[in-house]
C-alpha positions in Angstrom: 5.3 1.4 35.1 5.0 4.6 33.0 4.9 8.0 34.7 5.2 10.0 31.5 7.4 11.4 28.8 10.6 13.2 30.0 10.3 16.9 29.3 7.0 16.5 27.4 4.0 17.3 29.7 1.6 17.6 26.7 2.6 14.1 25.4 2.1 12.7 28.9 -1.3 14.4 29.3 -2.5 12.9 26.0 -1.3 9.4 27.0 -2.2 9.2 30.7 -5.8 10.1 31.5 -7.4 9.5 34.9 -4.5 7.2 35.8 -4.9 5.0 32.7 -2.4 4.5 29.9 -3.9 5.1 26.5 -1.5 3.2 24.3 -3.5 3.4 21.0 -3.8 -0.4 20.9 -7.0 -2.4 20.3 -7.4 -5.7 22.1 -9.7 -8.3 23.4 -10.0 -10.2 26.7 -10.1 -14.0 26.5 -12.2 -16.2 28.7 -9.3 -16.3 31.3 -9.1 -12.5 31.5 -5.9 -12.2 29.5 -5.6 -9.2 27.1 -4.6 -9.9 23.5 -3.5 -6.9 21.5 -5.1 -7.2 18.0 -4.3 -4.0 16.2 -3.6 -0.3 16.5 -6.5 2.1 16.9 -5.2 4.4 14.3 -5.0 1.6 11.7 -8.7 0.6 12.0 -10.4 0.8 8.6 -14.0 2.1 8.4 -15.4 1.1 5.1 -17.8 3.2 3.0 -20.6 1.0 4.5 -19.6 1.9 8.0 -18.0 -1.5 9.0 -14.9 -1.4 11.3 -12.1 -3.7 10.1 -8.9 -4.4 11.9 -6.4 -4.8 9.0 -3.7 -6.5 11.0 -5.8 -9.6 11.5 -6.2 -10.0 7.7 -2.6 -9.0 7.0 -1.3 -11.6 9.4 -3.4 -14.3 7.8 -2.0 -13.3 4.4 1.6 -13.1 5.7 1.4 -16.7 7.0 1.5 -17.7 3.4 4.7 -19.1 1.9 4.6 -16.7 -1.1 3.6 -13.5 0.7 6.3 -11.5 2.6 4.1 -8.6 3.7 0.6 -7.2 3.0 -1.1 -3.8 3.5 -4.9 -3.9 3.6 -6.6 -0.8 2.2 -10.3 0.1 2.4 -10.8 3.2 4.6 -14.0 5.0 3.3 -14.1 2.6 0.3 -16.7 0.1 -0.9 -14.4 -3.0 -0.5 -11.0 -4.0 0.8 -8.0 -4.2 -1.4 -4.4 -5.1 -0.6 -0.8 -4.3 -1.6 1.3 -7.4 -1.5 5.0 -7.8 -1.2 6.0 -11.2 -2.5 8.5 -13.5 -0.7 11.3 -13.3 -3.2 13.0 -16.6 -2.3 9.9 -18.7 -2.4 8.4 -17.0 -5.5 11.7 -17.4 -7.4 11.8 -21.1 -6.5 8.1 -21.4 -7.6 8.9 -19.6 -10.9 11.9 -21.8 -11.6 10.1 -25.0 -10.7 7.2 -24.0 -13.1 9.5 -22.7 -15.9 8.2 -19.1 -15.5 10.6 -16.8 -17.2 11.8 -13.6 -15.4 14.9 -11.5 -15.1 14.1 -9.2 -12.2 12.0 -8.9 -9.1 9.7 -6.5 -11.0 9.3 -9.2 -13.7 8.0 -11.6 -11.1 5.5 -9.1 -9.8 4.2 -8.5 -13.4 4.0 -12.2 -14.3 0.4 -13.4 -15.0 1.3 -16.8 -13.5 2.7 -15.3 -10.2 -0.4 -13.0 -9.9 -2.5 -16.1 -10.4 -0.5 -17.9 -7.6 -1.1 -15.0 -5.2 -4.8 -14.8 -6.2 -5.2 -18.4 -5.2 -3.6 -17.8 -1.9 -5.8 -14.8 -1.2 -8.8 -16.9 -2.1 -7.9 -19.4 0.5 -7.5 -16.7 3.2 -10.8 -15.1 2.1 -12.6 -18.4 2.8 -11.7 -17.9 6.5 -13.0 -14.3 6.6 -16.4 -12.7 6.8 -17.6 -11.2 3.5 -16.8 -7.6 4.6 -13.3 -8.6 5.6 -12.5 -10.3 2.2 -9.8 -8.8 -0.1 -11.5 -8.2 -3.4 -8.5 -6.8 -5.4 -4.8 -6.8 -4.9 -1.6 -5.5 -6.5 1.9 -6.8 -6.2 4.3 -4.0 -5.2 6.9 -4.0 -8.0 9.9 -3.3 -5.8 11.5 -4.5 -2.6 11.0 -2.2 0.4 14.1 -1.1 2.3 14.7 0.5 5.7 17.3 2.9 4.2 14.5 4.3 2.0 12.2 4.8 5.0 9.8 2.2 3.7 10.1 -0.3 6.6 11.1 0.0 10.3 14.3 -1.5 11.6 12.3 -4.6 12.5 11.2 -4.8 8.9 7.5 -3.8 9.5 6.0 -1.9 6.6 5.3 1.7 7.4 1.6 1.9 6.4 1.6 5.7 5.9 4.6 5.6 3.6 3.1 2.8 1.5 -0.2 4.7 1.2 1.7 7.7 -0.1 4.3 6.0 -2.2 1.9 3.6 -4.0 -1.2 5.8 -4.2 -1.3 5.2 -7.9 -1.4 1.4 -7.4 -4.1 1.8 -4.8 -6.3 4.1 -6.9 -5.9 1.7 -9.8 -7.5 -1.0 -7.7 -10.5 1.3 -7.3 -10.7 2.2 -10.9 -9.1 5.7 -10.5 -5.8 6.8 -11.9 
């Protein structure tokens, strides 16, 4: 199905080896022999304790939540996992209105003690389904919406992990006690 990259023999050589396509994906075979893609190899987190964690699994569990639009799990070479959370604006605004939480802007919502408590409760529920090493110990709500025009998300609205790590490095370091 894939013979190589047009006009790029080096790219082809690094992708096709001994007749096999090296896609960079991580997967598992089920009992029926079907392959399920679970993550990207480049995204695997290796904690300071040497545990390999596939962040997409945890992120998808978090994103299944009504109040979480997106999540980026962090923890490479660190003692524990943390997470940057993008709230689901519509559902969080409704929650805030229903619970008489005052706010004027999106940023106000992300700084609200009550909203942070709401998200902590949701993270706690997800953590109950994870092994200890996979649990998110700290989180920070990103204080702005992410936009494709700014290079923060792809056209399909997937967060660009590298961008988030660079743009919000101060928030990340703050979760690990460094600023």
